[in-house]
N, CA, C, O and the ligand as a Tripos MOL2 file, in Angstrom:
@<TRIPOS>MOLECULE
protein
  205   203    52     0     0
PROTEIN
NO_CHARGES

@<TRIPOS>ATOM
      1 N          76.8690  109.5600  104.4870 N.3       1 MET1
      2 CA         76.8210  108.2430  103.8010 C.3       1 MET1
      3 C          78.1050  107.2980  104.2070 C.2       1 MET1
      4 O          79.2390  107.7770  104.2020 O.2       1 MET1
      5 N          77.8870  106.0970  104.5150 N.am      2 MET2
      6 CA         78.9540  105.1880  105.0940 C.3       2 MET2
      7 C          79.8070  104.5960  103.8480 C.2       2 MET2
      8 O          79.2460  104.1440  102.8490 O.2       2 MET2
      9 N          81.0920  104.6370  103.9870 N.am      3 PRO3
     10 CA         81.8600  103.9990  103.1080 C.3       3 PRO3
     11 C          81.7960  102.5560  103.2160 C.2       3 PRO3
     12 O          81.5290  102.0680  104.3140 O.2       3 PRO3
     13 N          82.0330  101.7160  102.0820 N.am      4 THR4
     14 CA         81.8100  100.2600  102.0380 C.3       4 THR4
     15 C          83.0060   99.6710  103.0270 C.2       4 THR4
     16 O          84.1290  100.1770  103.0310 O.2       4 THR4
     17 N          82.7180   98.7880  103.6850 N.am      5 SER5
     18 CA         83.5410   98.2130  104.7160 C.3       5 SER5
     19 C          84.6010   97.5220  103.8820 C.2       5 SER5
     20 O          85.7310   97.4990  104.3710 O.2       5 SER5
     21 N          84.4030   96.9220  102.6310 N.am      6 ALA6
     22 CA         85.1470   96.3390  101.9650 C.3       6 ALA6
     23 C          86.4990   96.9690  101.7890 C.2       6 ALA6
     24 O          87.5170   96.2810  101.7130 O.2       6 ALA6
     25 N          86.5080   98.5040  101.7130 N.am      7 ASN7
     26 CA         87.6020   99.2140  101.4070 C.3       7 ASN7
     27 C          88.3160   99.5650  102.7230 C.2       7 ASN7
     28 O          89.3420  100.2380  102.6250 O.2       7 ASN7
     29 N          87.8830   99.1770  103.9840 N.am      8 VAL8
     30 CA         88.6770   99.4140  105.1900 C.3       8 VAL8
     31 C          89.3950   98.2720  105.6960 C.2       8 VAL8
     32 O          88.7500   97.2490  105.9250 O.2       8 VAL8
     33 N          90.6460   98.2970  105.9050 N.am      9 ASP9
     34 CA         91.1140   97.1670  106.7230 C.3       9 ASP9
     35 C          91.5480   97.5440  107.9830 C.2       9 ASP9
     36 O          92.4600   98.3340  108.2290 O.2       9 ASP9
     37 N          90.7090   96.8200  108.9260 N.am     10 PRO10
     38 CA         90.8240   97.1740  110.3270 C.3      10 PRO10
     39 C          92.2250   96.8790  111.0880 C.2      10 PRO10
     40 O          92.4530   97.2780  112.2300 O.2      10 PRO10
     41 N          93.0780   96.1710  110.3480 N.am     11 TYR11
     42 CA         94.5200   95.9620  111.0620 C.3      11 TYR11
     43 C          95.4430   96.9760  110.5210 C.2      11 TYR11
     44 O          96.5200   97.1690  111.0860 O.2      11 TYR11
     45 N          95.1450   97.5580  109.5970 N.am     12 SER12
     46 CA         96.3210   98.5700  108.9240 C.3      12 SER12
     47 C          95.5980   99.6540  108.1460 C.2      12 SER12
     48 O          95.6270   99.7280  106.9180 O.2      12 SER12
     49 N          94.8650  100.5950  109.0450 N.am     13 PRO13
     50 CA         94.1940  101.6330  108.2920 C.3      13 PRO13
     51 C          94.9060  102.6300  107.6310 C.2      13 PRO13
     52 O          94.2330  103.4030  106.9490 O.2      13 PRO13
     53 N          96.2510  102.8110  107.6790 N.am     14 GLU14
     54 CA         97.0150  103.8940  107.2420 C.3      14 GLU14
     55 C          98.0090  103.6750  106.2510 C.2      14 GLU14
     56 O          98.7620  104.5410  105.8050 O.2      14 GLU14
     57 N          97.9670  102.0700  105.8190 N.am     15 VAL15
     58 CA         98.9170  101.6710  104.8820 C.3      15 VAL15
     59 C          98.4370  102.1670  103.5510 C.2      15 VAL15
     60 O          97.3220  102.6250  103.3000 O.2      15 VAL15
     61 N          99.5710  101.9870  102.6420 N.am     16 GLY16
     62 CA         99.0930  102.5320  101.0400 C.3      16 GLY16
     63 C         100.3830  102.9700  100.4560 C.2      16 GLY16
     64 O         100.7850  102.4440   99.4180 O.2      16 GLY16
     65 N         101.0540  103.8970  101.0520 N.am     17 TYR17
     66 CA        102.2100  104.4980  100.3460 C.3      17 TYR17
     67 C         103.3290  104.5910  101.2840 C.2      17 TYR17
     68 O         103.2420  105.0270  102.4320 O.2      17 TYR17
     69 N         104.4880  104.1070  100.6610 N.am     18 PHE18
     70 CA        105.6970  104.1240  101.4110 C.3      18 PHE18
     71 C         106.8790  104.4970  100.8130 C.2      18 PHE18
     72 O         107.1000  104.0380   99.6920 O.2      18 PHE18
     73 N         107.6840  105.2300  101.3170 N.am     19 GLU19
     74 CA        108.9140  105.7440  100.6390 C.3      19 GLU19
     75 C         110.1310  105.2690  101.3250 C.2      19 GLU19
     76 O         110.2290  105.3170  102.5520 O.2      19 GLU19
     77 N         111.0880  104.7970  100.5330 N.am     20 CYS20
     78 CA        112.4410  104.2990  100.9410 C.3      20 CYS20
     79 C         113.3810  105.4900  101.3920 C.2      20 CYS20
     80 O         113.5800  106.4870  100.6980 O.2      20 CYS20
     81 N         113.9100  105.2760  102.5790 N.am     21 LEU21
     82 CA        114.6920  106.1830  103.2250 C.3      21 LEU21
     83 C         116.2150  106.1700  102.4970 C.2      21 LEU21
     84 O         116.9330  107.1690  102.4420 O.2      21 LEU21
     85 N         116.5180  105.0410  102.0280 N.am     22 GLU22
     86 CA        117.9160  104.8190  101.2940 C.3      22 GLU22
     87 C         117.7800  105.3110   99.7880 C.2      22 GLU22
     88 O         118.6290  106.0760   99.3300 O.2      22 GLU22
     89 N         116.8210  104.9160   99.1030 N.am     23 CYS23
     90 CA        116.8590  105.0850   97.6300 C.3      23 CYS23
     91 C         115.7010  106.1480   96.9850 C.2      23 CYS23
     92 O         115.6440  106.6180   95.8490 O.2      23 CYS23
     93 N         114.8420  106.3360   98.0960 N.am     24 SER24
     94 CA        113.6070  107.1960   97.7810 C.3      24 SER24
     95 C         112.6980  106.4950   96.8090 C.2      24 SER24
     96 O         112.0000  107.2060   96.0850 O.2      24 SER24
     97 N         112.6250  105.2340   96.7080 N.am     25 ARG25
     98 CA        111.7880  104.6400   95.8770 C.3      25 ARG25
     99 C         110.3960  104.5210   96.4820 C.2      25 ARG25
    100 O         110.2280  104.0510   97.6070 O.2      25 ARG25
    101 N         109.4780  104.9230   95.7720 N.am     26 ARG26
    102 CA        107.9460  104.7150   96.5040 C.3      26 ARG26
    103 C         107.3660  103.5220   96.0200 C.2      26 ARG26
    104 O         107.4220  103.1140   94.8590 O.2      26 ARG26
    105 N         106.8150  102.9960   96.9630 N.am     27 THR27
    106 CA        105.9220  101.8380   96.8020 C.3      27 THR27
    107 C         104.4760  101.9330   97.3770 C.2      27 THR27
    108 O         104.1900  102.5250   98.4170 O.2      27 THR27
    109 N         103.7400  101.3760   96.6940 N.am     28 THR28
    110 CA        102.3560  101.1400   97.0770 C.3      28 THR28
    111 C         101.9400   99.7450   97.5240 C.2      28 THR28
    112 O         102.2940   98.7860   96.8380 O.2      28 THR28
    113 N         101.2470   99.5690   98.5760 N.am     29 SER29
    114 CA        100.9800   98.1900   99.0160 C.3      29 SER29
    115 C          99.7940   98.2070   99.9870 C.2      29 SER29
    116 O          99.4790   99.1470  100.7160 O.2      29 SER29
    117 N          99.2070   97.0590   99.8850 N.am     30 ASP30
    118 CA         97.8440   96.7190  100.9390 C.3      30 ASP30
    119 C          98.3660   96.2340  102.1410 C.2      30 ASP30
    120 O          97.6420   96.0430  103.1180 O.2      30 ASP30
    121 N          99.7620   95.9860  102.1430 N.am     31 ASN31
    122 CA        100.3480   95.3130  103.2310 C.3      31 ASN31
    123 C         101.2660   96.1690  104.0220 C.2      31 ASN31
    124 O         101.8710   97.0240  103.3750 O.2      31 ASN31
    125 N         101.4560   96.1100  105.1370 N.am     32 ARG32
    126 CA        102.3320   97.0210  106.0680 C.3      32 ARG32
    127 C         103.9250   96.5310  105.9170 C.2      32 ARG32
    128 O         104.4780   95.5980  106.5010 O.2      32 ARG32
    129 N         104.4380   97.3950  105.0150 N.am     33 LEU33
    130 CA        105.8390   97.0830  104.5420 C.3      33 LEU33
    131 C         106.9070   98.0160  105.4550 C.2      33 LEU33
    132 O         106.6520   99.1620  105.8260 O.2      33 LEU33
    133 N         108.0100   97.3730  105.7060 N.am     34 THR34
    134 CA        108.9550   97.9760  106.7460 C.3      34 THR34
    135 C         110.2780   98.1030  105.9250 C.2      34 THR34
    136 O         111.0890   98.9560  106.2870 O.2      34 THR34
    137 N         110.5710   97.2640  104.7740 N.am     35 THR35
    138 CA        111.8450   97.2950  104.2190 C.3      35 THR35
    139 C         111.5990   97.4060  102.6510 C.2      35 THR35
    140 O         110.7110   96.8090  102.0430 O.2      35 THR35
    141 N         112.4460   98.1890  102.1530 N.am     36 CYS36
    142 CA        112.4120   98.3590  100.6080 C.3      36 CYS36
    143 C         112.5320   97.0390   99.8050 C.2      36 CYS36
    144 O         113.3400   96.2230  100.2480 O.2      36 CYS36
    145 N         111.8490   96.7190   98.7000 N.am     37 THR37
    146 CA        111.8750   95.6860   98.1340 C.3      37 THR37
    147 C         113.0030   95.7720   97.1300 C.2      37 THR37
    148 O         113.3600   94.7700   96.5120 O.2      37 THR37
    149 N         113.5630   96.9460   96.9600 N.am     38 ASP38
    150 CA        114.5030   97.1480   95.8740 C.3      38 ASP38
    151 C         115.9040   97.2220   96.3110 C.2      38 ASP38
    152 O         116.8320   96.8550   95.5900 O.2      38 ASP38
    153 N         116.0710   97.7560   97.6380 N.am     39 CYS39
    154 CA        117.4970   97.8230   98.1990 C.3      39 CYS39
    155 C         117.5750   97.3720   99.5960 C.2      39 CYS39
    156 O         118.6520   97.2880  100.1880 O.2      39 CYS39
    157 N         116.3410   97.0560  100.1740 N.am     40 GLY40
    158 CA        116.3640   96.4180  101.5140 C.3      40 GLY40
    159 C         116.3970   97.7460  102.6600 C.2      40 GLY40
    160 O         116.4920   97.5450  103.8700 O.2      40 GLY40
    161 N         116.3160   98.8920  102.1480 N.am     41 GLY41
    162 CA        116.4450  100.0100  103.1190 C.3      41 GLY41
    163 C         114.9860  100.0100  103.9910 C.2      41 GLY41
    164 O         114.0680   99.1900  103.9510 O.2      41 GLY41
    165 N         115.1180  101.1160  104.7070 N.am     42 GLN42
    166 CA        113.8400  101.3280  105.7650 C.3      42 GLN42
    167 C         112.9580  102.0050  104.8980 C.2      42 GLN42
    168 O         113.3730  102.8570  104.1130 O.2      42 GLN42
    169 N         111.5970  101.6420  104.9960 N.am     43 LEU43
    170 CA        110.5660  102.4800  104.4280 C.3      43 LEU43
    171 C         109.8680  103.0240  105.5650 C.2      43 LEU43
    172 O         109.6660  102.4510  106.6350 O.2      43 LEU43
    173 N         109.4420  104.4460  105.1530 N.am     44 ARG44
    174 CA        108.5470  105.2000  106.2540 C.3      44 ARG44
    175 C         107.2160  105.2650  105.3700 C.2      44 ARG44
    176 O         107.2130  105.2610  104.1390 O.2      44 ARG44
    177 N         105.9910  105.3300  106.2560 N.am     45 ASN45
    178 CA        104.8790  105.2900  105.5990 C.3      45 ASN45
    179 C         104.5700  107.0070  105.3050 C.2      45 ASN45
    180 O         104.6890  107.8820  106.1630 O.2      45 ASN45
    181 N         104.2010  107.1980  104.0490 N.am     46 ILE46
    182 CA        103.7520  108.5030  103.6120 C.3      46 ILE46
    183 C         102.4100  108.8420  103.1520 C.2      46 ILE46
    184 O         102.0560  109.7650  102.4190 O.2      46 ILE46
    185 N         101.6250  107.7850  103.8040 N.am     47 ALA47
    186 CA        100.2400  108.0350  103.6290 C.3      47 ALA47
    187 C          99.3340  109.1830  104.2900 C.2      47 ALA47
    188 O          98.1670  109.4430  103.9990 O.2      47 ALA47
    189 N         100.0210  109.7120  105.1020 N.am     48 VAL48
    190 CA         99.5250  111.1300  105.6490 C.3      48 VAL48
    191 C          99.2690  112.1130  104.6590 C.2      48 VAL48
    192 O         100.2000  112.5710  103.9960 O.2      48 VAL48
    193 N          98.0590  112.4950  104.4890 N.am     49 PRO49
    194 CA         97.5120  113.5250  103.5780 C.3      49 PRO49
    195 C          98.2300  114.8820  103.6510 C.2      49 PRO49
    196 O          98.3000  115.5090  104.7080 O.2      49 PRO49
    197 N          98.7690  115.3260  102.4800 N.am     50 ARG50
    198 CA         99.3380  116.7360  102.6020 C.3      50 ARG50
    199 C          98.6030  117.5990  101.7250 C.2      50 ARG50
    200 O          98.3740  117.1820  100.5900 O.2      50 ARG50
    201 N          98.1550  118.8480  102.1010 N.am     51 GLU51
    202 CA         97.3570  119.6160  101.3250 C.3      51 GLU51
    203 C          98.2210  120.9860  101.2070 C.2      51 GLU51
    204 O          97.7880  121.9360  100.5540 O.2      51 GLU51
    205 ZN        115.2820  101.3550   98.6510 Zn       52 ZN52
@<TRIPOS>BOND
     1     1     2 1
     2     2     3 1
     3     3     4 2
     4     3     5 am
     5     5     6 1
     6     6     7 1
     7     7     8 2
     8     7     9 am
     9     9    10 1
    10    10    11 1
    11    11    12 2
    12    11    13 am
    13    13    14 1
    14    14    15 1
    15    15    16 2
    16    15    17 am
    17    17    18 1
    18    18    19 1
    19    19    20 2
    20    19    21 am
    21    21    22 1
    22    22    23 1
    23    23    24 2
    24    23    25 am
    25    25    26 1
    26    26    27 1
    27    27    28 2
    28    27    29 am
    29    29    30 1
    30    30    31 1
    31    31    32 2
    32    31    33 am
    33    33    34 1
    34    34    35 1
    35    35    36 2
    36    35    37 am
    37    37    38 1
    38    38    39 1
    39    39    40 2
    40    39    41 am
    41    41    42 1
    42    42    43 1
    43    43    44 2
    44    43    45 am
    45    45    46 1
    46    46    47 1
    47    47    48 2
    48    47    49 am
    49    49    50 1
    50    50    51 1
    51    51    52 2
    52    51    53 am
    53    53    54 1
    54    54    55 1
    55    55    56 2
    56    55    57 am
    57    57    58 1
    58    58    59 1
    59    59    60 2
    60    59    61 am
    61    61    62 1
    62    62    63 1
    63    63    64 2
    64    63    65 am
    65    65    66 1
    66    66    67 1
    67    67    68 2
    68    67    69 am
    69    69    70 1
    70    70    71 1
    71    71    72 2
    72    71    73 am
    73    73    74 1
    74    74    75 1
    75    75    76 2
    76    75    77 am
    77    77    78 1
    78    78    79 1
    79    79    80 2
    80    79    81 am
    81    81    82 1
    82    82    83 1
    83    83    84 2
    84    83    85 am
    85    85    86 1
    86    86    87 1
    87    87    88 2
    88    87    89 am
    89    89    90 1
    90    90    91 1
    91    91    92 2
    92    91    93 am
    93    93    94 1
    94    94    95 1
    95    95    96 2
    96    95    97 am
    97    97    98 1
    98    98    99 1
    99    99   100 2
   100    99   101 am
   101   101   102 1
   102   102   103 1
   103   103   104 2
   104   103   105 am
   105   105   106 1
   106   106   107 1
   107   107   108 2
   108   107   109 am
   109   109   110 1
   110   110   111 1
   111   111   112 2
   112   111   113 am
   113   113   114 1
   114   114   115 1
   115   115   116 2
   116   115   117 am
   117   117   118 1
   118   118   119 1
   119   119   120 2
   120   119   121 am
   121   121   122 1
   122   122   123 1
   123   123   124 2
   124   123   125 am
   125   125   126 1
   126   126   127 1
   127   127   128 2
   128   127   129 am
   129   129   130 1
   130   130   131 1
   131   131   132 2
   132   131   133 am
   133   133   134 1
   134   134   135 1
   135   135   136 2
   136   135   137 am
   137   137   138 1
   138   138   139 1
   139   139   140 2
   140   139   141 am
   141   141   142 1
   142   142   143 1
   143   143   144 2
   144   143   145 am
   145   145   146 1
   146   146   147 1
   147   147   148 2
   148   147   149 am
   149   149   150 1
   150   150   151 1
   151   151   152 2
   152   151   153 am
   153   153   154 1
   154   154   155 1
   155   155   156 2
   156   155   157 am
   157   157   158 1
   158   158   159 1
   159   159   160 2
   160   159   161 am
   161   161   162 1
   162   162   163 1
   163   163   164 2
   164   163   165 am
   165   165   166 1
   166   166   167 1
   167   167   168 2
   168   167   169 am
   169   169   170 1
   170   170   171 1
   171   171   172 2
   172   171   173 am
   173   173   174 1
   174   174   175 1
   175   175   176 2
   176   175   177 am
   177   177   178 1
   178   178   179 1
   179   179   180 2
   180   179   181 am
   181   181   182 1
   182   182   183 1
   183   183   184 2
   184   183   185 am
   185   185   186 1
   186   186   187 1
   187   187   188 2
   188   187   189 am
   189   189   190 1
   190   190   191 1
   191   191   192 2
   192   191   193 am
   193   193   194 1
   194   194   195 1
   195   195   196 2
   196   195   197 am
   197   197   198 1
   198   198   199 1
   199   199   200 2
   200   199   201 am
   201   201   202 1
   202   202   203 1
   203   203   204 2
@<TRIPOS>SUBSTRUCTURE
     1 MET1         2 RESIDUE 1 A MET
     2 MET2         6 RESIDUE 1 A MET
     3 PRO3        10 RESIDUE 1 A PRO
     4 THR4        14 RESIDUE 1 A THR
     5 SER5        18 RESIDUE 1 A SER
     6 ALA6        22 RESIDUE 1 A ALA
     7 ASN7        26 RESIDUE 1 A ASN
     8 VAL8        30 RESIDUE 1 A VAL
     9 ASP9        34 RESIDUE 1 A ASP
    10 PRO10       38 RESIDUE 1 A PRO
    11 TYR11       42 RESIDUE 1 A TYR
    12 SER12       46 RESIDUE 1 A SER
    13 PRO13       50 RESIDUE 1 A PRO
    14 GLU14       54 RESIDUE 1 A GLU
    15 VAL15       58 RESIDUE 1 A VAL
    16 GLY16       62 RESIDUE 1 A GLY
    17 TYR17       66 RESIDUE 1 A TYR
    18 PHE18       70 RESIDUE 1 A PHE
    19 GLU19       74 RESIDUE 1 A GLU
    20 CYS20       78 RESIDUE 1 A CYS
    21 LEU21       82 RESIDUE 1 A LEU
    22 GLU22       86 RESIDUE 1 A GLU
    23 CYS23       90 RESIDUE 1 A CYS
    24 SER24       94 RESIDUE 1 A SER
    25 ARG25       98 RESIDUE 1 A ARG
    26 ARG26      102 RESIDUE 1 A ARG
    27 THR27      106 RESIDUE 1 A THR
    28 THR28      110 RESIDUE 1 A THR
    29 SER29      114 RESIDUE 1 A SER
    30 ASP30      118 RESIDUE 1 A ASP
    31 ASN31      122 RESIDUE 1 A ASN
    32 ARG32      126 RESIDUE 1 A ARG
    33 LEU33      130 RESIDUE 1 A LEU
    34 THR34      134 RESIDUE 1 A THR
    35 THR35      138 RESIDUE 1 A THR
    36 CYS36      142 RESIDUE 1 A CYS
    37 THR37      146 RESIDUE 1 A THR
    38 ASP38      150 RESIDUE 1 A ASP
    39 CYS39      154 RESIDUE 1 A CYS
    40 GLY40      158 RESIDUE 1 A GLY
    41 GLY41      162 RESIDUE 1 A GLY
    42 GLN42      166 RESIDUE 1 A GLN
    43 LEU43      170 RESIDUE 1 A LEU
    44 ARG44      174 RESIDUE 1 A ARG
    45 ASN45      178 RESIDUE 1 A ASN
    46 ILE46      182 RESIDUE 1 A ILE
    47 ALA47      186 RESIDUE 1 A ALA
    48 VAL48      190 RESIDUE 1 A VAL
    49 PRO49      194 RESIDUE 1 A PRO
    50 ARG50      198 RESIDUE 1 A ARG
    51 GLU51      202 RESIDUE 1 A GLU
    52 ZN52       205 GROUP 0 **** ****
């Protein structure tokens, strides 16, 4: 079964969850973020599944 194309962003397939390296604040966004909206620190993408 194919997923609906509306759920797939071809320009940013892995975005979604980010964690700030400075304050550990976690942010969810549909956009690719690089800086924390709270403290301006660097964000890293934590969208990689962990099991
Ligand atoms: Zn921060």
